[in-house]
C-alpha positions in Angstrom: 87.8 -96.3 -148.5 85.3 -94.1 -150.2 83.0 -97.0 -151.0 83.0 -98.1 -147.4 82.0 -94.5 -146.3 79.1 -94.4 -148.8 77.9 -97.8 -147.6 77.9 -96.7 -144.0 75.9 -93.6 -144.8 72.2 -93.6 -143.9 70.0 -94.1 -147.0 66.8 -92.3 -147.8 63.7 -94.4 -148.1 60.3 -93.1 -149.1 57.7 -93.8 -146.5 54.0 -93.4 -147.5 51.8 -91.9 -144.8 48.1 -92.6 -145.5 45.3 -90.2 -144.9 45.6 -88.4 -141.6 43.0 -89.3 -139.0 40.7 -86.6 -137.8 40.4 -86.1 -134.1 37.6 -88.0 -132.5 36.8 -90.1 -135.6 37.4 -93.8 -135.9 38.7 -95.0 -139.3 39.6 -93.0 -142.3 38.1 -89.5 -142.8 37.0 -88.2 -146.1 35.5 -84.7 -146.5 31.8 -84.6 -147.3 30.9 -83.8 -151.0 28.4 -81.1 -150.1 30.9 -79.0 -148.3 31.7 -75.9 -150.4 35.4 -76.0 -151.5 37.0 -72.5 -151.6 37.7 -71.4 -155.1 39.8 -68.6 -156.5 38.4 -65.4 -157.9 36.4 -65.8 -161.1 38.1 -64.4 -164.2 36.7 -61.3 -165.8 35.0 -62.1 -169.1 35.8 -59.4 -171.5 33.8 -59.0 -174.7 35.5 -60.5 -177.8 37.1 -58.2 -180.3 35.1 -57.3 -183.4 36.1 -59.3 -186.5 38.1 -57.0 -188.9 35.6 -57.7 -191.7 32.6 -56.5 -189.6 32.1 -52.8 -188.8 29.0 -50.7 -188.1 27.1 -50.4 -191.4 28.4 -53.7 -192.9 25.8 -56.0 -194.5 26.1 -59.5 -193.1 24.3 -62.8 -193.7 22.8 -64.6 -190.8 23.8 -68.3 -190.6 21.5 -69.6 -187.8 18.2 -68.9 -186.1 14.8 -67.9 -187.2 16.1 -65.5 -189.8 18.8 -67.8 -191.3 19.9 -66.7 -194.7 18.7 -63.1 -194.3 20.9 -60.1 -195.1 21.0 -57.6 -192.3 22.9 -54.4 -191.4 25.2 -54.3 -188.4 24.4 -51.3 -186.2 27.0 -51.7 -183.5 28.7 -54.1 -181.1 27.1 -54.3 -177.6 29.0 -54.5 -174.4 28.4 -58.2 -174.2 30.2 -58.7 -177.5 27.1 -59.5 -179.5 26.3 -57.6 -182.7 23.2 -55.4 -182.9 21.6 -55.9 -186.3 18.4 -54.9 -188.1 16.9 -55.9 -191.4 15.4 -53.2 -191.4 12.1 -54.7 -190.3 10.1 -52.9 -193.0 12.4 -54.4 -195.8 12.9 -58.0 -194.9 11.1 -58.6 -191.5 14.3 -58.9 -189.3 13.8 -56.8 -186.2 16.5 -55.3 -183.9 18.3 -58.4 -182.8 21.5 -59.4 -180.9 23.6 -61.9 -182.9 26.9 -63.6 -182.1 29.5 -62.7 -184.7 30.4 -66.3 -185.2 27.0 -66.9 -186.8 27.3 -64.3 -189.5 29.1 -64.0 -192.8 30.4 -60.5 -193.6 29.9 -59.1 -197.1 31.8 -56.3 -198.8 28.7 -54.2 -199.0 28.2 -51.5 -196.5 25.4 -49.0 -195.7 26.1 -45.5 -194.3 24.5 -45.1 -190.8 23.9 -41.3 -191.1 21.3 -40.3 -188.6 20.7 -43.8 -187.2 20.8 -43.4 -183.4 21.3 -46.6 -181.5 23.1 -45.2 -178.5 20.2 -45.9 -176.1 20.0 -49.6 -177.2 22.1 -51.9 -175.1 21.9 -55.4 -173.6 19.3 -54.4 -171.0 17.0 -53.3 -173.8 16.6 -57.0 -174.7 15.9 -58.2 -171.1 12.5 -59.7 -170.4 10.0 -57.4 -168.8 8.2 -58.3 -165.6 4.9 -56.9 -166.8 4.7 -59.2 -169.9 1.5 -61.3 -169.9 2.1 -65.0 -169.1 2.0 -67.6 -171.9 -1.4 -68.8 -170.9 -2.9 -65.3 -171.0 -1.7 -64.2 -174.4 -2.9 -65.5 -177.7 -0.6 -63.6 -180.0 3.1 -62.6 -179.8 3.8 -59.7 -177.4 6.1 -56.8 -178.2 6.5 -53.9 -175.8 5.7 -50.4 -176.9 9.4 -49.4 -176.2 10.7 -52.0 -178.7 8.1 -50.9 -181.3 9.1 -47.3 -180.9 12.8 -48.1 -181.1 12.3 -50.3 -184.1 10.3 -47.7 -186.1 12.9 -44.9 -185.2 15.8 -47.0 -186.4 13.9 -48.3 -189.5 13.0 -44.8 -190.7 16.6 -43.6 -190.9 18.1 -47.0 -191.9 15.7 -47.6 -194.8 16.5 -44.1 -196.2 20.2 -45.0 -196.1 19.7 -48.4 -197.6 17.7 -46.9 -200.5 20.7 -44.6 -201.3 23.0 -47.6 -201.9 22.8 -48.8 -205.5 21.8 -52.5 -206.2 20.7 -53.1 -202.6 
């Protein structure tokens, strides 16, 4: 009896419905590729945490770029997550630079940063200036007066602190 009731019961069958036709269009309708698709909110990109072996005053070795292999002093972490480093310029020719912490090796040596004021230096300090001469007009490298002043101010204090550390 139970089997007969089950057999008499209506069965579910899957029916595939193709793409729905748009009104007033013959054939299949596919949306144009150049129509902007709505997307969700963009995620906030927070700066990465500073590696535990790196702190302001740590001597690090640069692994990539023009100054590869040079030892520099970490001054601070910028809001973008990059490290602000300096040679100092008068010692080994490395100017104030932004470096990703993935491209440095931290050493156990550290330099005290007494009197070194880098509070005014941030990511906007490294932005290109609109009044720079174009590449055709200039014959030598161009460095703004603001960068030169900041470099000399940091170098004076930093070099004094580097000289206090033995064997450096």
